[in-house]
N, C-alpha and C positions, 0 to 999 in steps of 0.2 A: 463449586459443589454446594455452597451455602444457598445459592439461588435455587438449585435443583431441590434440595431438601425442603426449603420453604414452600416451593411450589407443590410438592407432593403433600405436605402437611395441609396446605390450603385446599387442595382437592379433596382430601379426606374429611375436611370440616363440612363439606357440602353433603346434605342428606340425600340429595337427588343426583349423585354422580351417575352419569350415563354409562351404560355398558357399551364398550367399543369393541366391535369385532368386524372383520371383513375377510374376504377370501384371500388366501395367501398367494402371493405372486410366486411363480416358480423360481427358485433360486438358481443362480448360475453355477455351473459345475466347477469344481476346484480340486486340485491335487493336495490341498492342505489337509493333514490328518484329522484335526478336530472337526473342521467344518464339513469335509467330504464324507466322513463317517456318519456324523450325526444328522446330516441332511439327506443321506441316501434313502431311497425308497424302502430299503430293508430295515431301517431304523424305526422303531416304534417306541414312543414315550408313554409313560404313565404318570399319573399325578404323584406317585411315590417313587420317582426316578432316583437313581443311585447317587445323585450329585451330592447329597448331604450325608451319606451313610458312613463315609470313611474319614471324615474330617473331625478332629477333636474339638470339643466345644471351646469356643474362643474365651480366653481368660480376660475378664474385664476388671477394670479398676472402679470401685465404688466411689462416686464423687460425694464427698461430704459437703453439704451446702451450709454455709454460714448465713443464718437468718437475721441476726440482730442488727447487722450493718447494711442490709440491702432491703429497702422498703418494697422493691418490686417482688423479690422472692417472698417476703413476708406476706404480701397480698396474695400471691399464688398459693401459699400454704393455707392461709385463712379460707380462700375460696375452695381449696380442695377439701378442707375439713367440713365446710358447709355442704359440699356435694356428697361427701361420705355419709353425713347425717341424713341427707335425702335418700341414700340407698337404704339406710336403716328404716326410714319411714316407709319405703316401698316394701321392704320385707315384712313390716308389721301390718301392711294393708292400709296404712293411713295416707298413702300418696299413690297416685296413678303412675304406672310405668311410662317412661319417656325415653326413646332411643337417643335423643340428643344429649342426655345426661351422661350416658356411657362414653359418647364421643368426647365430651368436654373433659371428663375424668381421665380418659386414656391420653388425651393430648397434654394434659397437665403432667402426667407421669412421664411422657416422652420428653417434655421440655425440661423437667427437673431430674431426668435419668433415675426415676424411682421404679426400679424393676420389681421389687417385692410387692409394692402397692399395685403395680400394673397387673401382676399375676392374680392378686385378690380380686381386682375389678373384672378381669377376664373370667375368673371362676364364677363371679356373680352374674355376669352376662350370659354364661352358658346355662344358667338356671332360669333365665328370663324367657319371655315370649318372643324375643327378637334374635334368637340364635342364628337365623338364616339371613339376617340383615347384612347385605354385602358391604355397605359403607362401614359398619362397626367392625366387621371381620377384617377389612383392610386396615382400619385404624389399629386393631390389635396387632396385626402383622407388623405394621410400621413401628409400633411401640417397642416390640421385642427387638426388631432390627436396630432401631436407634439406641436402645439401651444395651446393645452389645450381645444379646442372647440370640444369635442368628439361627441356632439349631431349633429353638422354640418357634422362631418366625417361620422356619421351613415346615415345622410340624403343623402349624396353623394353616399354612399354604396347602399342604397335602390333604388336610381334612376338609377344605372348603369345597362344597358341592358346585359352586359357580365362581368364576373368576372374571375380572375385566382387566383392561390395560393398566389400571392403577395397581391392581394386585401384582401383576408381573413386574411392573416397573419398581414397585416398593421393594420386592425381594431382590431384584437385580441390584438396586441401589444399596440394599443391606449387605449383600455379598461384597460389593465394591468397597463399601466403607468399613467393612470388618476384615479386610486383608484376605479375602477369598476370591481373587480375580478369576481363577479358572472356573469356579462354580458359577460365577456371573455369566461367563461366556457360554457355558453349557446350557444354562437356563434360557438364555436368549434364543438359542437354536430350538429348544423345546417349545418356546413361545411361538416361533415361526411355524413349527409343525402343527400347532393347534389353531393356526389361522389368524393370529393376532398381528396387526400391523404396528411396528414400533413408531414412536413419535420422538420429538426432540429431547424429551426428558429421559426416555429410555436410552437413547444414544449418548447423552451426556454422561450418564453413569457407566455405560458399557465401555466408552472410550477411556474413562479413568481406570477401569479394570484392565483393559487391554494394555495400557501404558505401564501397568505394574508387573506384567509377565516378562520374562527375560528376553524374549525375541520379539521382533516386529511382525512375525508371520500372521498371527491372528488379527492384530491391530490393522494391518493393511486390508484384510478382508472386511473388517468392520467398516473401514473407510469406504470400501466398495458398496456395502449396504447403505451407508449414509447417502451416497450419490444416487443409488437405485431408488430410495424412498424420498428423494427430493428435499432433504433437510440440510444439505451442505451449506446453504446460504444463511441458515439460522446462526445468529451470533454466539449463542451458548454452545451449540454443537461445534461450530468452527473454532471457538476458543478451546474446547476439549480436544479437538484434533491437533491444534497447535501444541497444547500441553503434552499430548501423547507422544508426538514425534520429538519434542524437545527433551522429554525424559529419556529417550533412547539415544540422545546426542545427535539425532539426524536434523541438524539445524537448517540445512537447505530445504528439506521437505517442510519443516515447521514454517520457515519463512515463505515458502510458496503458498501454503494454506493461508497464512496471515495476510499476505499481499492480495489474495483472492477474495477476502471477506468483503462483502458489500458494506457492512457496518462493523465497527469494532467497539469494544468497551475496555474498561480497565482490566478485566480478566484476560482478554486477548493479549494486551501488552504485558501483563504480569507473567503470563506463561512463557512468552518469548524472552523477556528479560531474564527470568529465572533460568531458562535453558542456556542462555549465553553465560550467565554467572557460573553455572555448573561446569561449563566447558572452559572457564577462565578466559573468556573472550570479553575483556573489560571494555574495550573501545566500542564494540557493538552494543553492549548493554547500556552504556552511558548515552550513546547516540539515540537509542530507543527511548530512554527516559526523557531526553530533550524533546523528541518527537511527540511523546505522550503529553508533555506540557503544552506544546504548540496546538494540539488538538483539544485542549481544555479538559482532559481527563484528570481527575484528582488522584494522585498517587495514594495507594494504601500502605499500611505498615508492611505488607508483603513486598510491595514495590521497593520501598526504601531498604528493607532488609536485603533483598537481592543485590541492589546497587552497592550498598555498603560492603557486602560480602566480596563482590568482585573488585572493588577498590582496595580492599584489604589484601586480596591475593596478588595484586600487581603493585601494591604500595603507592597507590595514587592519592597522596594526601590532599593536594589542592582540589582535585575533582571531588573527593569525599567531603571536604569542607563545604564546597559549593552545594552539594546535595543536602548536607546537614542544614545549611542556611535556608534552603528552600523549605525544608521540613519545619523549621522554627517559624518561618514567615507564615505558614499555614496554620500555626498554632497547635501542631501535633505534640502530644505528650510523649515523654520517654518511658513508655511502658516496657516491661522487661524484654519482650520479644525483639522489638526493633532497637531498643536501647542496648541490648547485649551485642548485637551485630555492629552498632555504631562504636561502642567501646572497643570491640575487636578491631574495627577498621583503623581507629586512631593508634592503637597499640602496634599493629602490624605495619603501619605506615610511618612509624618512628616517633609519634608524638605521645609519649607516655603521660605527660601532664594533662593533655586534653582527655586522654582515656580516664584519668582519675576524676576529672571534672564531670564527665558523663556518668561515671559510677555514683558519684555523690548526688547527682540529680535524678537518678532513676526513681520512678514512682514507687516501684516495689523491687526489692532485690531477692531473687530466688537463687538456688544453688548454681544455676548456669551463670548468673551475674557474678557471683563470687568466684567461680572457676575462671571466668574470663579475666577478672581483675588479677587473680593469682597468677594466671599464665602470662599476663602482660608484664607484671613485675618480674617474674622469673626470666622472661626472654630479654628484658632490659637490664639484667644483672643486679636487680634489687633483691638480693637473697634475704637479707634481714627484714626488709619491709614485707616480703612475701610471707615469712613466718609470722610476723606481727599481725598481718591481715587474716591469716588462717586462724590464729588464736582468737581474734575478734569475731570471726565467723562462728566459731564454736560457742563463744559466750552469748551470741544473740540467738542461738538455738537452731542454726542451719545444719542439717545432717550432711556430713561430707560423703562423697561417693568415690568411685575409683579414679575418676578424672581429677577430683580435688587433690587426692594424695599424689597423683602423678605430677601435678603442677608443683606441689610443695617439695617433693623429692627432687625434681629437676632443678628447682631454685637452690636447694641445698647442695646439689652436685656442682652447679655453676659457681656458687659462692664459696665452696670449700667448707661448708658447714657439716662436717662428717658426723659428729655426735648427734646433731639435730636430725640429720637424715636417718640415722639408725633408729632414733627414738620414734620418728613418725612412721617408719616402716613397721615397727612393732605395734604402734597405735592402731594400725589398720584392723588388727584383731578385735579391739574393743568395739569398733563400729561395724564388725562383721563384714568387712570388705575383703574379698579374696584377692590376693595379689595376682596380677596378670604378668605376662612376660615383660611388658614395658616397665613395670615397677622393678622387676629384677634387674633389668638393663640399667636403670638409674643407680641402683646400689653398686653394681659392678663398676659403673662409670665413676661414682664417688670414690670408691676404694682405689681405683686405678689412677685417677687424677691426683690423689693424695700419695701415690707411690707405694701403697700397701698391697703389693702384688700377691704376697702369701695369703693374706686375708681374702683377696679377690678370688684366687684360685679355690680356696676352701669353700667360699660362698657358692661358687658355681657348682662344685662337686656335691654340695648338700642341697641344691635346689630340688624341690619336690616335683618339678616339671623338667622335661628335657631341654637343655639350653639350645637356643636356635642361633642363627647367623647373627642376629642383632646383639645377643649377649656376648658372643666371641668378638664381634666387631667393636663393642665398647672397650673390651680388654685390649684389642689391637690398637685402637686409637690412643689409649693411655701409654702403651709401650712405645708408640711413635713419639709421644710427648717426652717420655723419660729415657728414650733411646735404649730400651731393653730389647736387644735383638733376639736373644734366644726365645724368650717367652712370646715375643711378637711373632716370630716364625711359627711357633706352635699354634698360637691363636689364629694366625692366617690360614694354616692348613685346615683347621676346623671350619673356618668360613668357606674356604674353597670347596669343601665337601658338601656343605649345606646349601650354598648359593654360588655356584661356579660362574654365573653370568654377571655378577656385580663387579664393576671395575674398581670400586672404592677400595676394598681390601688389597687388591693387587697393587694399587698405587701407594697405599700406606706401607706395605711391605717393601716395595721398591725404595720408598723414601727412607725407611729405617736403615736398609743396607747402604744406600748412597750416603746418608749423613754420617754413617760409621766408616766410610771409605771402603766398604766391601763391594767393589764395583763388579767383580765377577758374579757374585750372588745377585746383585741388582740386574745385571744383564740376563741372568737366567729367568728372573721374574718377567722381564720384558719379552723374552722369547716365549715363555709360557702364555702370556697374554696374546701374542701374535698367533700362536698355534691354535689357541682356543677361540679366537675371534672376539676377544674382549677388548673394547676400545675405551680409552680414557676420555671422560667428559672434559672438553676444553674449558679452561678457566676463563671467565669473562666478568666484567663489571659494567654497570650502567648507571646513568644519572639523568634525571629529568630537569631540563632547563628551558624555561619559557615554552612549556607545553610540547617540547620536543625531547625524545628519549635518545641519548647518545650511548652506544654500546662499544666497549673496548675489549680487546684481547691483549695478551702480553706482546710487547714489541709491535704494537699496532701502528702500521704506516698508511692506513687507508683513510684516516680522518682528514677532512680538508684543512683543518687547523693544526696539523701535526707539528709543523715547525714552531708555531707560537707556543704550543703545549710543552714541547721539549725545552724550549728556552725558559718558559715559566718554571718548569720543574727544576732545571739546573740552578735557577736563581734561588728558589725555595730551599733546595738541597744544600746550597752553600750557606744559607742563613741558619739552618737547623744544625749543620755541622759545627758552626761557631758556638752553639750553646750545648754541645755534648752528644749529638747524634753520631753513632758509628755504624756504618753498614754491616749487617750480619750476613756474610756471604755463605754461611752454612745452609741458608735456605735456597741457594742455587744448586740444584741436585744434578749437575752436569760435570763431566770429567774435563774441565777447562782450567786455565790458569786463573790466579786471583784477580787480576785486572779485568779480565773478561767476565768473571763472576760478578764483580761490582757493577759493571756496565749493564749486564742483563738484569740485575736486581733493581735498577732504577726505572725500569720500564714495565713493571708489573701493571696489570690492567687497572687496579684500584688507584695507583698513583697517577696514571694518565687521566682517569676520571676526576681526580682531585685537582689536577693542574687545569683542566678545562673549566671546572667549577670556579676556581679562583680567578680565571680570566673573565668569565662571563656573568657571574653572579654579583649582586651589589655588596659592597663591603659591610661586614657585620652580620649578614644573613646566614642562617643555618644551612650547612651543606649536607645533603643526604645521598649516600652512595650505597648501591646494593651489589653483592657478589654472590655467584652461584656455588662457590665452595668456601671452605674455611679460610679466613684471612691469614696470610703468612706472618711469622713473627717479626720480620724486618719491617713490613708495611705497618704493622701494629705499632711498632716503636716509632717509626717515622711520623705517623699520624699524630701521636702524642706531642711530639716536638712542634709539628706544624700548627696544631691548635693553639700552642702557646705563642708562636711567632705572629700568626695572623689575627689572634684574639677573636676567634669565633668558634662556635660549636660545630664539630664534624660528627655526623651519625653514620656509622657503617653497619649495614645488615648483611651478615653472612649466613651460611646454612644453619648455624648453631644458635645465634643470638644477635642482639643489637649491642654495638659498642658506641658509647657516647664519649667523645674526646673533648675535654674542656681544660684549658689552662695547663696543658702538659700531663694530664691524667686521663685514665680511661675508667669508665663505670665498672668494668670487669675486675678492676684491681690487679690486672695482669694475670688473672687466674681464669683461663678459658681453654 
């Protein structure tokens, strides 16, 4: 879209922009409501169509421009002052009127987002002899649209006695860039009714608008118009098509368009890579990144950001490191946008130390940078460091937002910092941050983890908003931890009412009953799940070794190295028992004898993943294992002993956090 905006601005700079009009080709019939209605013979448009009458004026953020440290902006300001002095000379009759002066002034206002000054220049223009100059009128319209005042742009459009393709395209682009996609689509149809033929710039903006509406209905019709007007081979239109389909998650269609492009550019690749990243399709995104390199396209910050995001989602540390190395080789700076996603990638891939290094090297740290670092520390069990960094953030003058407080409260919950958590929850009022349900969940979690169930219940009762399933789920999880069956059953009932399809609370309640020996009640929960069609998500763990991902479930017998893995674990299990490991069979929630419980305990999925890692990874290297549910207490205990026996770090990521096992200890301090 930057290319499109620059092109429109360039067209508007020309004093002699040609009027473009041609006979309208009859459009194909369609059953789609928007297009069939507005293109029907009965539909008649007027220059004051109703497309802009019902939408509230877009709220815009005034950009404060710092002049002292930017010579380019200083020059722009000095030039603007000089031109304003020229306007004063025109008013006094000392200088002959010149239409190019208005164009230059308005373009300056557009570039610097100076809406108030733009209005003044527009008012001066309306008193001049050039009020019917189409080029200046288009420039005024473009200025309002780019400065976020789209309703004023529409007013200028409606009052123009003549329009050309630049006029229509500028307003369509304005609607598209100001989050009014439906108005852009309606305006396009009106343009066709007036006999104008869209070009590649029109379609590039229109496809962006189509990609922003919830369904693909209108976008597919716009694609039809693209083919009809013969611009489907244009690289910018093609890239916009790829982006449109990718935003809907229709990756097959996006790939079909991409493969059919006669020529591609970095925008084409970025659109497809970003689409795969949004779909968590990491391998495809990384493959496209490699293909982009082979075709000698230089990745942009958007490219790197998408790849880092997808590496973070799948925990692909080595691939993320490779992309980071490529970025450094090209001399790219760690500006906040891409630096924040890189920091997040390292944190979510288990390398908190690398995440800290990235944070320290950021060119500029904004609130997103600080939030990313706070969240990284919280997820890695560094509660006290999270609090220290938050205090440092306040000292340097960064204003915290809702996400900031959520990160800090989560860290306090995971680290057992109850008093700190209560203090920071109250501190939200000072910064005028309204607590959301997620903040209340963390407080319930904090109180529950600390075993303060009376306080947790009172807190829920006094909440100013209705507690949802997440609030009761936090209390239920704490009841499972402390084996509080009665309150756990009550919390579970509330969750069942609010979210009956979630299997998690059913499993927690079953575990509470089973661990307490109430097998009849546990059986009732199982029966309830079966009758309501709720299925438990099977536990699994996975580990990446030599670019291959190995996935395990409990008692897995499908792996080709099953025998070697079992033998290895038996060997390790014997060694850790010698230094104090005692299997905790309470985590086997089946009605079987003690010996069978211990046998089943030794073949949990994370233990199988650990055994394979010890077999295949070099001695001393860090082992990283991921699990799709919370790690069980016995596996947590076993991993601590193993880290001491094998003298290496083991990093385990479950649904709640990262556990770093070193020398017989875990980063969570056994508080998770």
